[in-house]
N, C-alpha and C positions, 0 to 999 in steps of 0.2 A: 313738110309735105306728107311724110310717113305718118306723122301724128294725126293729121286730118283724116287720112284714109283709115287709120286704126279707130279713131273716134266714130267715124261714119259706120264702120263695120260693127262696132260694139252697139251703137244706137239701133241699127237695123236688127241685130240679133235680139236685143232686149225687146224691141217692139214686136218682133215675130213671136217670141216666146209668150209675151203678154197677150198677144192676139189669140194664139192657140188656147191658152188658159181661159181667156174670156169666152171664146166660142164653146169650149167644152163645159164650162160652168153654166153658161146660158142654156145649153141643151139640157143639162142635169136639172136646173131650176125649173125650166118650162115643163120638162117631163114629169117632175114631181108635182108641180102646182096644177098645171092644166090637165094632165092625163092621169093624175093620182098614182104614179108609178113610184113605189118606195125604193126601188133599186134599179135605176136606169143604167143601161149598158151602152158602152161606146166600143164598137168593133167586137162585140161579144164579151167584153170585159167590164167589170164593175168593181167598186171598192167599198169596203166597210172599215170602221174603226173599232178596235177592241175596247170595250168599256167594262169588262169584268175579268176577274182573275181565274176563271174556270179552266183555262188552258195553260197556265203557268207551269213549267218554265218555257214551254214551246212558243207560246204567244203571250205577250205582255200587254197590260193596259196601255193604250196610246199607240199601239202598232196599227199601221194601215195594212189591210189585207187586200190583195188583188184576187178576184174570183173569176172563174170561167166556168160556164155551164157545160156539163159533159152529158154524154148519152147514158152512161152508167158509172157507178162508183164502186170502189173496192175497199176491203178492210185496210185500215191505216190511212185512208184518205181523210184529210181534214176538210169538212164541208160546212157551209152555212145554209141553214134552213129557216123557214118561217115558223117561229114559235107562236104561242097563244097571243102574246102582246108585243113581241120584239123578235128580231133576228137572233139566232143562236149559232155559234160556231163551235163544233165539237168534232172529235175523231170518230170515224166509223170503226166499231169493234166487232161487229158481226153483221152478216147479211142473212135475212130470213125472207126468202121469196122476193117480193117487191117492196120489202120494208128494210130499213136500216136501224141497227141498234147503235146509238152513239154514246159517247162518254167524254166529259172534259178530262184532260190529263191530270188536273189537280183534284178532281172529284173522286169520292170513294165508290160511288155506285154508278151504274149505267142509267141512261135515260130510257123512257118507254120507247118501244119501236116506233119509227116515223115512216110514213109512206114516202116513196120515192118522189111523188109529185110535189112535195113541199120543199125539196132540196133546191136551193137557188144557185149553187155553184161550188166548185172545188177551189180550195186555196192554192193558187199557183205562184204567189209571190207575197213577200212581206217587206214592208219598209219600217224598220224599227224606230219607234218613238215619234214618227212624223205626225201622228194623230194629235199629239200634244200641241203642236204648232197650229194645226187646224182648229182645235178647240180654242186656242188663244185668238186666232184670227176672227172667230165668230163673236168675240166680245167687242163692245164699243171701243175700248182702248186699242185692241188689236186692229180694228178697221182704221182708226186714226193713224196708228203706227204704219200700216201698209200704205195709206195714201201719202203720208209724209215721206216714207222711204222711196216710193215711186217718183215723187216730185224731186227728191235729191238725186236719184239716178238720172233723171232727164236733164238736170242742171249740171251734172258732173263734167261733161265735156267743156262747158263754159268755165267752170272752176279750174279745170286743168289749164285751159288757155290763159286764164288770169294769172295762175301761179307761174307759168312759163314766162309771161311778160314781166312779172315782178322780179324774177330771178335774174333777168338780163340786165 
């Protein structure tokens, strides 16, 4: 009896987590495709993946950064802003009126001052290395692995029942 209740709770938990992830990802995809929003927010937060080493050792390639837009930013804040062709995440080293001077921790020189209007958000969280998994999941093999893993998770309760019957 306890086993059936535990299996049901695990199944409900897995389905709830997957549903939340599906809804969040659907929102992000629709926002990017239909509304051409390159950095969609959920409850004021968004995420980016580090793809260069300009902030090593503070941030490493493959880290996921959680960003939150602020009213203003201060020296030592790590911010993400819209560069010419891509998003850039660097540390603010000086404030000059309504412009910020930024610099990558690994870089020798500061960037040109940027207007405050192109700053997309301050880094408020970091998940070390999780971006590598995201990169993998975007590959055909990663997609197939995910589908197969989800199938196995949904079949797990039946496999446990079968194992219990075999042991008796």
